[in-house]
C-alpha positions as CSV (number, residue, x, y, z in Angstrom):
1,M,108.3,94.4,139.9
2,S,105.3,96.5,140.3
3,G,102.9,95.9,143.2
4,R,105.2,93.1,145.0
5,A,105.8,93.3,148.8
6,G,109.3,94.9,149.3
7,S,109.5,96.7,146.1
8,G,108.5,100.1,147.6
9,K,105.6,100.5,145.0
10,V,102.0,100.7,146.5
11,P,99.6,99.0,143.9
12,K,96.8,100.8,142.5
13,P,93.2,100.2,143.7
14,G,91.8,97.5,141.9
15,A,95.2,96.4,140.4
16,K,96.2,92.8,140.9
17,G,97.1,92.4,144.4
18,G,95.9,95.9,145.2
19,P,92.9,97.0,147.8
20,V,89.8,96.8,145.9
21,P,87.6,99.9,146.7
22,E,84.0,99.5,148.1
23,L,81.4,99.9,145.7
24,D,79.2,103.0,146.3
25,L,75.8,101.5,145.5
26,E,73.9,104.8,145.9
27,R,76.4,106.6,143.5
28,A,75.9,103.8,140.9
29,R,72.2,103.9,141.0
30,S,72.3,107.7,140.8
31,G,73.0,107.2,136.9
32,F,75.3,109.0,134.6
33,A,74.8,112.2,132.4
34,R,72.6,111.4,129.5
35,R,72.4,113.5,126.3
36,E,69.3,114.9,125.2
37,S,68.4,116.7,121.9
38,A,65.6,119.4,122.0
39,P,64.6,122.4,120.0
40,D,66.2,124.5,122.5
41,G,69.6,122.7,122.1
42,E,71.6,119.7,123.2
43,W,71.8,119.1,126.8
44,S,73.6,116.8,129.2
45,V,71.0,115.9,131.9
46,R,72.3,114.2,135.4
47,P,69.9,112.7,137.9
48,I,70.6,113.4,141.5
49,T,69.0,110.9,143.9
50,A,67.5,112.2,147.2
51,S,70.1,111.0,149.3
52,R,73.0,112.9,147.5
53,A,70.9,116.1,147.3
54,E,72.5,118.3,149.9
55,K,72.0,121.7,149.2
56,T,69.4,124.3,148.1
57,Y,69.2,125.6,144.5
58,I,66.7,127.6,142.9
59,C,65.2,125.7,139.9
60,P,65.2,127.8,136.7
61,G,61.8,126.3,135.4
62,C,59.6,127.4,138.4
63,S,61.8,129.9,140.4
64,T,61.4,128.0,143.6
65,A,63.9,126.0,145.8
66,V,65.2,122.6,145.1
67,L,65.5,121.6,148.6
68,P,68.0,119.3,150.1
69,G,66.7,115.5,150.1
70,V,64.7,116.2,146.8
71,A,65.6,114.3,144.0
72,H,66.3,116.3,140.9
73,L,68.3,117.0,137.7
74,V,71.6,118.8,137.0
75,V,71.4,120.2,133.4
76,W,74.1,121.9,131.4
77,S,74.3,123.1,127.6
78,E,76.4,120.9,125.3
79,D,76.4,123.3,122.4
80,H,77.0,126.6,124.6
81,L,78.0,129.7,122.4
82,F,81.5,129.7,124.4
83,G,82.1,125.9,124.2
84,A,81.5,122.9,126.5
85,A,83.5,124.1,129.6
86,A,81.2,127.3,129.8
87,G,78.2,125.2,129.4
88,L,79.2,123.1,132.2
89,A,80.1,126.3,134.4
90,E,76.4,127.2,133.8
91,R,74.7,124.1,134.7
92,R,71.6,124.3,136.8
93,H,69.5,122.2,139.0
94,W,66.0,121.6,137.8
95,H,63.0,119.9,139.6
96,T,62.7,116.8,137.3
97,N,59.2,117.7,136.4
98,C,60.2,121.3,135.6
99,W,62.9,119.8,133.2
100,T,60.5,117.6,131.3
101,S,57.6,120.1,130.9
102,R,59.6,123.2,130.2
103,S,58.5,125.3,127.2
104,Y,60.4,125.5,123.9
105,R,58.8,128.9,123.0
106,Y,61.2,131.6,122.2
107,R,60.4,134.9,123.2
């Protein structure tokens, strides 16, 4: 008798008879990480909306600040030498234009 009154069990959110969580439209609009292939590797790219940008970061493309309230991208390597977890740990916040116009030249 899961989820019934008096059973002592609390139904899971969204389960039949359980409370339905409110939809966070801003989070839904912000998008999911997408995968990009480029000459410099495989990348996961997640857009951050202006309303969800809460901290200051330094963009690796232009070495200037990505300020709170500025829409940008969070990018991490999918083919990191030490595995996906290491790539995620080294994720960086990029201005959208800096990411799309980055150079693939190897020095």
